[in-house]
N, C-alpha and C positions, 0 to 999 in steps of 0.2 A: 672257584667262587671267592669273591673278595669279601672279607669281613669288614663290617662298618667300624670305622675308627671310634674308639672309646678312650677318653681320658678321665682320670679320677682325681678328686680331691679327697684325701684321707685326713681326717681331723681327730685330734686328741685334746684332752684337757691336761694342763700341766701336772695335776695330781696323779695322772696315770703313769707318769715316769718321774723318777727322781731327777730333778734338775734337767728338764727337757731341752733347754738351750744347749747345755753341754753335750747331751746325747746327740743332738743334730750336728754339733760341731765335730765330735770325736768318733762317732760310730760310722762304719761303712754300710751297715745294714741294720734294719730294725724289724722286729715282729710287729705286725699291725693287725688289729681286730678287723674282721670282715663280717658284715651283717649277713645273716643267713640268706636273705633274698638275693644277694650278689655272689654267693659262694661258688656258683657255676658259671658266672659271667666274667668275673675278674680273672684275667689270664696272665701267664708269664709274658713279659715284654710290654704290657700296658704301661703307659706313662702315668705317673702319679705326682701330684703336687701335695706336699705335706704341710698341714695347717695346724696351728695351735689356737685353741679357743680359750681366750683369757677373759677375765671379768670385764675389762675395759675394751670396748670395741676398737679403740685406736691401737691397742697392743695385739689384738687378734689378727691373724692373717697367715699368709703362705710364706714359709721360711726355707723350703727346700724342694728339690725336684728329684725324682727317682723312677725306678722301674720295678714292676712286680717281678720277683725272682722265681716264684714257684706257685703252683696251684694252691688254692685255699685248702686247709685241712682242719679237722676237728682238733680243738685243744684237748690236752690229755685229761684234764680234770672234769670235763663235761662233754655231753654229746650235742649240746645246742649252741656252742660258741665255736667260731671259726677264726683262723688267722692265716696270714701269709707273711712272707718276708719281702720287704722293700729294700732294694739296693739304692742307696743315696748316691746321686751322680753330681748334683750341683747344689750349693748352699748359698743362701742370701744372708748377709750379715745384718747390719742395722737398716739396710734399705729393703726390708721385706715388703711384700705386697699386703697392705692392710685390708682387712675385710671391709672397712669403711670405703676405701677406694673402689673395691669391687662392687659394692652396693650402689655407688654413684656412677658406675660405668654403664652407658646406654646399651651396650651389647650384653654385659654380664649380669645386669641387675635382676634378671628373672631366673638365674640358675638355682637349683635346689639348695646349694651351699648358702645362698643369700636368703631365699624365701622360706626355707624350712629351718636350716641352721643347726638343728640338733641331730646328732648321729655321727657315725664314724666314716662313712663312705658316701660320696656324692658323685654320681655318674654324669658325665658331660659327653654327649654324642652329636651335638650340633656343630657343624664344621666352623661356622663363624665364631661361636663361643670358644671353641678350641683354639682357633687362630688368635683371638684377642687375648686369651689367657697366656698363650705363649709369647705374644708381643710384650705384655706387661712383665713377664718373668725375664725376658731378655733385656728389657729396659732397666729393670732393677738390678740385674746381674752386672750390667755395664757400669752402674753407679757405684757399686760396692768395691 
């Protein structure tokens, strides 16, 4: 049986990590919060785009790409919070994909990352949206 392809956008606020930009540049992997509704859906090998939510929408956006490295697990200090490890594979420098550009894209303008915006995990399972996000990432990667 073929599993439907799922891609994720994992978003964090800068205050959740000390100097998030350095973390995305220097670390090979990161612990990332997983919303309880996705704890059994996010799986090792799933593609993840890493986003930083900043106060200014022009600075918010996707800065890196990675893969989920392990199944979600409960965090040690609580039974209602989950996390996973994301292995960072590709980073975008100054040519990150701004959230503003994603909002104005005809294919991506209705994804939950744009329409809902608050949260840490956004599921994308529409093949056209997955392809478009990948195109934008490759384009930004070539610029950098």
